C-alpha positions in Angstrom: 0.0 0.0 0.0 1.3 3.4 -0.9 0.4 6.4 1.2 1.0 9.2 -1.3 -0.4 12.3 -2.9 -2.8 11.6 -5.7 -1.9 14.2 -8.3 0.4 11.8 -10.1 2.8 9.0 -9.4 5.7 11.5 -9.6 5.4 12.7 -6.0 7.0 14.0 -3.9 10.2 15.0 -5.8 8.8 15.9 -9.3 6.2 18.2 -7.9 7.9 20.1 -5.1 5.5 23.1 -5.0 7.6 25.2 -2.6 10.1 27.0 -4.8 13.5 28.0 -3.4 13.5 31.7 -2.8 9.8 32.3 -2.9 8.7 35.5 -1.1 5.2 34.8 -0.1 4.2 38.0 1.7 4.4 36.5 5.1 3.2 33.0 4.1 5.0 30.0 5.7 6.9 27.3 3.8 6.8 23.6 4.1 9.2 22.4 6.8 10.8 20.0 4.4 11.7 22.7 2.0 12.6 25.6 4.3 16.4 25.3 4.0 18.6 26.1 1.1 20.1 23.1 -0.7 23.5 22.3 0.7 26.6 22.8 -1.6 27.7 19.6 -3.3 30.7 19.0 -5.7 28.5 17.0 -8.0 25.6 19.5 -8.2 25.6 23.3 -8.6 22.4 25.2 -7.8 20.9 27.8 -10.0 19.3 30.5 -7.9 16.0 31.9 -9.2 14.6 35.4 -8.6 12.1 35.5 -5.8 8.4 35.1 -6.8 5.9 37.4 -5.1 2.5 35.9 -4.5 -0.6 38.0 -4.9 -3.5 38.1 -2.5 -6.8 38.2 -4.3 -9.3 40.9 -3.3 -12.2 38.6 -4.2 -12.8 35.1 -5.5 -15.9 34.2 -7.4 -16.9 30.6 -8.4 -19.5 29.4 -10.8 -20.2 25.8 -11.8 -22.7 23.7 -13.6 -24.5 21.4 -11.1 -27.6 19.1 -11.0 -29.9 19.8 -13.9 -28.3 23.0 -14.9 -27.6 23.6 -18.6 -26.3 27.1 -18.3 -24.4 29.3 -15.8 -23.1 32.8 -16.2 -20.8 35.3 -14.5 -19.3 38.7 -15.3 -15.9 40.2 -14.8 -13.4 42.6 -16.5 -10.9 40.0 -17.6 -9.1 42.0 -20.3 -8.4 45.3 -18.4 -10.5 47.3 -20.8 -13.4 49.5 -19.6 -16.0 46.9 -20.3 -17.4 43.8 -18.6 -16.8 40.4 -20.1 -19.4 37.6 -19.8 -18.4 34.0 -19.0 -21.0 31.5 -20.1 -21.0 27.8 -19.1 -23.3 25.6 -21.1 -24.0 21.9 -21.2 -25.6 20.1 -24.2 -27.9 17.1 -23.9 -25.1 14.7 -24.3 -23.4 16.1 -21.2 -20.6 18.0 -23.0 -19.8 21.3 -21.3 -18.2 24.4 -22.7 -17.0 27.8 -21.6 -17.4 30.9 -23.9 -16.2 34.4 -23.0 -17.7 37.3 -24.8 -16.9 41.0 -24.6 -19.3 43.9 -24.1 -20.2 43.9 -27.8 -21.2 40.2 -27.6 -18.1 39.1 -29.6 -16.6 35.8 -28.5 -13.0 36.4 -27.5 -12.3 32.8 -26.2 -13.9 29.4 -25.8 -12.9 26.1 -24.2 -14.6 22.7 -24.1 -15.0 20.4 -21.2 -15.2 23.0 -18.4 -17.6 22.4 -15.5 -16.5 25.1 -13.1 -14.8 28.6 -13.3 -13.1 30.3 -10.4 -12.2 34.0 -10.9 -9.4 35.5 -8.8 -9.6 39.3 -8.8 -6.5 41.3 -7.7 -7.6 44.8 -8.4 -5.0 47.2 -9.9 -1.9 45.0 -9.4 -2.9 42.3 -11.9 -5.6 41.3 -14.3 -7.9 38.5 -13.0 -6.9 34.9 -13.2 -9.5 32.2 -14.1 -9.1 28.7 -12.9 -11.0 26.1 -15.0 -12.1 22.7 -13.6 -12.2 20.1 -16.3 -15.3 18.2 -17.3 -16.2 14.6 -16.6 -13.4 13.2 -18.7 -10.9 15.1 -16.6 -12.3 14.0 -13.2 -12.1 10.8 -11.1 -12.3 9.6 -7.5 -9.1 11.6 -6.7 -10.4 14.9 -8.0 -10.4 16.9 -11.2 -7.8 18.5 -13.4 -7.5 22.3 -13.1 -5.8 24.8 -15.4 -5.4 28.6 -14.9 -5.4 31.3 -17.5 -5.0 35.1 -17.6 -5.4 37.7 -20.3 -2.2 39.0 -22.0 -2.6 42.6 -23.1 0.5 42.2 -25.3 -0.6 39.0 -27.1 -4.3 39.9 -27.0 -5.4 36.4 -25.9 -5.5 34.2 -22.8 -2.3 32.5 -21.8 -1.8 29.6 -19.3 -0.7 30.0 -15.8 2.6 28.1 -15.4 2.7 24.7 -13.7 4.2 24.4 -10.3 8.0 23.9 -10.4 10.1 21.0 -9.1 13.7 20.2 -8.9 15.4 19.0 -12.1 18.9 18.6 -13.2 20.8 19.5 -16.4 24.1 17.7 -17.1 27.1 19.8 -18.0 29.4 17.7 -20.1 32.5 20.0 -19.8 32.6 19.6 -16.0 30.8 16.2 -15.8 28.5 17.6 -13.1 24.9 18.5 -12.9 23.1 21.8 -12.4 20.0 21.8 -10.2 17.2 24.1 -11.5 13.6 24.6 -10.8 11.7 23.5 -13.9 8.0 23.4 -14.8 6.9 20.1 -16.2 5.0 20.8 -19.3 3.3 17.4 -19.6 2.2 17.2 -16.0 -1.3 18.5 -15.3 -1.0 21.9 -13.5 -3.2 20.8 -10.6 -5.2 17.7 -9.7 -7.4 17.1 -6.8 -10.3 19.1 -5.3 -10.0 22.9 -5.1 -12.2 25.0 -2.7 -12.3 28.7 -1.7 -11.5 29.3 1.9 -11.0 32.7 3.5 -10.2 34.5 0.2 -7.7 31.9 -1.0 -7.7 28.5 -2.7 -7.1 25.2 -1.0 -6.1 22.1 -2.8 -7.2 18.8 -1.4 -5.5 15.5 -2.5 -6.6 12.1 -1.4 -4.0 9.6 -0.1 -6.1 6.4 -0.4 -4.9 4.9 2.8 -6.9 3.0 5.5 -8.0 6.2 7.1 -8.9 7.8 3.8 -6.8 10.8 4.6 -6.5 13.9 2.5 -3.6 16.4 2.2 -4.7 20.0 2.2 -2.5 22.9 1.1 -3.0 26.6 0.4 -2.7 27.5 -3.3 -1.5 31.0 -4.4 -0.8 32.8 -7.6 2.5 34.4 -8.4 2.7 37.0 -11.2 6.2 36.0 -12.2 8.0 32.8 -13.4 6.2 32.6 -16.8 4.4 35.1 -19.0 1.1 34.0 -17.4 2.5 33.7 -13.9 2.7 30.5 -11.9 0.8 28.6 -9.2 2.6 27.9 -6.0 1.6 26.1 -2.9 2.8 27.6 0.4 2.6 26.7 4.1 2.7 23.4 5.8 0.4 20.6 4.7 -2.6 19.8 6.8 -4.3 16.4 7.0 -7.9 15.5 7.4 -9.4 13.8 9.2 -7.0 14.8 12.0 -9.0 13.6 15.0 -10.1 10.2 16.3 -11.8 7.8 13.9 -13.4 5.2 16.2 -15.5 3.6 13.4 -12.4 2.6 11.4 -12.8 -1.2 10.8 -9.5 -3.1 11.3 -9.9 -6.8 10.6 -6.5 -8.2 11.2 -3.2 -7.5 13.2 -1.6 -6.4 9.9 -4.3 -3.8 9.3 -3.9 -2.5 12.9 -0.2 -2.1 12.4 -0.6 -0.5 9.0 -3.2 2.0 10.3 -0.8 2.9 13.1 2.1 3.5 10.7 0.0 5.7 8.5 -1.2 7.8 11.4 2.4 8.0 12.8 3.9 9.2 9.4 1.4 12.0 9.4 2.0 12.7 13.1 -1.7 12.3 14.0 -1.6 11.0 17.7 -5.4 11.2 18.1 -5.6 8.4 15.6 -2.5 6.4 16.2 -2.2 6.4 20.0 -5.6 4.7 20.6 -4.3 1.7 18.8 -1.6 1.2 21.5 -2.1 -0.5 24.8 -2.9 1.8 27.7 0.3 2.9 29.6 2.5 2.4 26.6 1.0 5.0 24.2 3.6 7.7 24.6 6.6 5.4 24.7 5.7 3.5 21.5 4.6 6.7 19.8 7.9 8.4 20.5 9.9 5.3 19.5 8.4 5.5 16.0 9.1 9.2 15.6 11.5 8.7 12.6 8.4 7.8 10.5 7.1 11.4 10.9 10.0 12.7 8.7 8.5 10.7 5.8 5.1 12.3 5.9 2.8 11.4 3.0 5.7 9.9 1.1 5.4 6.8 3.3 5.4 3.5 1.3 4.3 0.3 3.1 5.2 -3.0 1.5 2.0 -4.8 2.4 2.6 -7.4 -0.3 5.4 -9.0 1.7 4.5 -8.7 5.4 5.9 -11.1 8.0 3.1 -12.2 10.4 3.3 -15.0 13.0 0.1 -15.7 14.9 0.4 -17.3 18.4 -2.9 -17.6 20.2 -4.3 -14.2 21.1 -1.4 -12.2 19.7 0.5 -11.8 16.5 4.0 -10.6 15.6 3.8 -8.4 12.5 6.7 -6.8 10.7 6.8 -5.0 7.4 9.2 -2.9 5.3 8.5 0.8 4.9 10.3 3.5 3.0 9.9 7.2 2.1 11.7 10.4 1.3 13.0 13.2 3.5 13.2 16.7 2.0 11.3 15.5 -1.0 10.9 18.9 -2.7 14.7 19.6 -2.7 17.7 18.3 -4.6 18.9 17.2 -1.1 16.1 14.6 -1.1 17.1 11.4 0.8 15.4 8.0 1.0 15.0 6.2 4.3 13.8 2.7 4.9 13.0 0.7 8.0 11.8 -2.7 9.2 9.0 -1.9 11.6 7.6 -4.6 13.8 4.8 -4.9 16.4 3.3 -7.4 18.8 -0.5 -7.0 18.4 -2.8 -8.6 21.0 -6.5 -9.2 20.6 -8.5 -7.5 23.3 -12.3 -7.9 23.2 -12.1 -8.5 19.4 -9.9 -5.4 18.8 -6.2 -5.4 18.0 -4.0 -3.5 20.5 -0.3 -2.8 20.0 1.8 -4.0 23.0 5.3 -3.7 21.7 6.9 -2.0 18.6 10.4 -1.8 17.1 12.0 0.1 14.3 15.3 -0.9 12.6 16.9 1.2 9.8 17.9 -0.5 6.6 21.2 0.4 4.9 20.6 1.8 1.4 23.5 1.9 -1.0 21.8 4.7 -3.0 20.1 6.8 -0.4 20.1 10.3 -2.0 19.5 12.1 -5.2 23.2 13.0 -5.3 24.1 9.3 -5.1 21.6 8.6 -8.0 23.2 11.2 -10.2 26.7 9.9 -9.4 25.8 6.4 -10.5 23.7 7.3 -13.5 26.2 9.6 -15.1 28.5 6.5 -15.6 25.8 4.4 -17.2 26.5 3.8 -20.9 22.9 4.0 -22.1 22.4 7.2 -20.1 25.5 8.8 -21.7 24.2 7.8 -25.1 20.8 9.3 -24.5 22.4 12.6 -23.2 24.6 12.7 -26.2 21.5 12.7 -28.4 19.7 15.3 -26.2 22.4 17.3 -24.3 19.9 19.9 -23.1 17.5 17.4 -21.6 16.3 17.8 -18.1 17.2 14.9 -15.8 14.2 14.0 -13.6 14.8 11.9 -10.5 11.7 10.3 -8.8 11.5 8.0 -5.8 9.2 5.0 -6.1 9.2 2.7 -3.1 12.8 1.4 -2.8 13.8 2.4 -6.2 14.8 5.7 -7.9 13.5 6.4 -11.4 15.5 8.6 -13.7 14.1 10.1 -16.9 15.0 12.7 -19.5 12.3 15.3 -19.9 9.8 12.7 -18.4 9.9 10.7 -21.6 11.7 7.4 -22.5 14.4 6.3 -22.1 14.0 5.7 -18.3 16.2 4.0 -15.8 15.5 2.4 -12.4 18.1 2.3 -9.6 17.6 -0.2 -6.8 18.2 1.8 -3.6 19.5 -1.2 -1.7 21.9 -2.7 -4.3 22.6 0.2 -6.6 21.8 -1.9 -9.6 20.6 0.0 -12.7 18.0 -1.2 -15.1 16.9 0.4 -18.3 13.1 0.6 -18.6 12.8 1.8 -22.2 14.6 3.4 -25.1 
């Protein structure tokens, strides 16, 4: 079972929303990305100019819902002394479309498969930004796809708001080193999840699909710089819901009890995790498993290969877990542990009596170690020779690191325990 963000399987490294050097007008930053990358002889860091996030003066939302076939809203999107009209319509087959017309009734822009429009108004500092929620074909149980646009007075049409950035690397052949940069991944959906307006700002909710059905919530802000259309950034520490006790959670086996505890511990939610521990041992066991809290929502639990020994009214359960520390930085490090517990059955409910955590040595435990190994790989060198300006993307997946050029084949997989490299495509 993988406890992870649902935007894409590239988390957490490929979509590290907190950009180095962001000035967020007093907004906080995620604890894992608060420090600057440490100097490293293999990797030089390109410093980017600070991005200033704008606080909207108002946010308006309009969506098609129920039996609606039309919804309408008005705003001055182009900066001219006129009011533009945004019309959402749905035809009998369920296909929706947005059309924007000026004061004269002329269509200045249209887009299909739009079920919701959010308008962020900034007053004089910046023209409004519209955030479009995709239609049914762009939605699923994990949320919907969202894309932002703003009017360009110079180009006289709407341009896209840039995707959030993430760490990437460019190989410099003359020095045989890499340069870390913040890059926007063009073929990753800008935003995916559920977006809601809360206290004059946007919140992005992403499901984790764990036993608790947790969700990760982060504040979403707009920065005017970074690209011609500006850029989305996420700022502040992540919040998780539900955060309180969940007494109705059904745990049918000792393995499920232990898994539920590990998930709650990684997100540092004691109101959920501590009730699974025997009375009198809650604080001791909770504190002993503190290293898991560094992994957060990157926690991976190998539930396919657990070790469970049942003896009467109790069971010894152990499982391999892994995750990434400082995932939104080129300093990202992987950590892995064998975690075990003795789970007793008390009145039909599993209770954790003892717990242990043992670190596992990883031969390739950091992004730097990945880059050091991959640059010597023959097929990697050949691919770079064909595309010397390609971005090198490093993504953790369980106990492996995946390396890709521009997120397209060829791709390589590095075993974190052994260091073995496997080519996944050409």
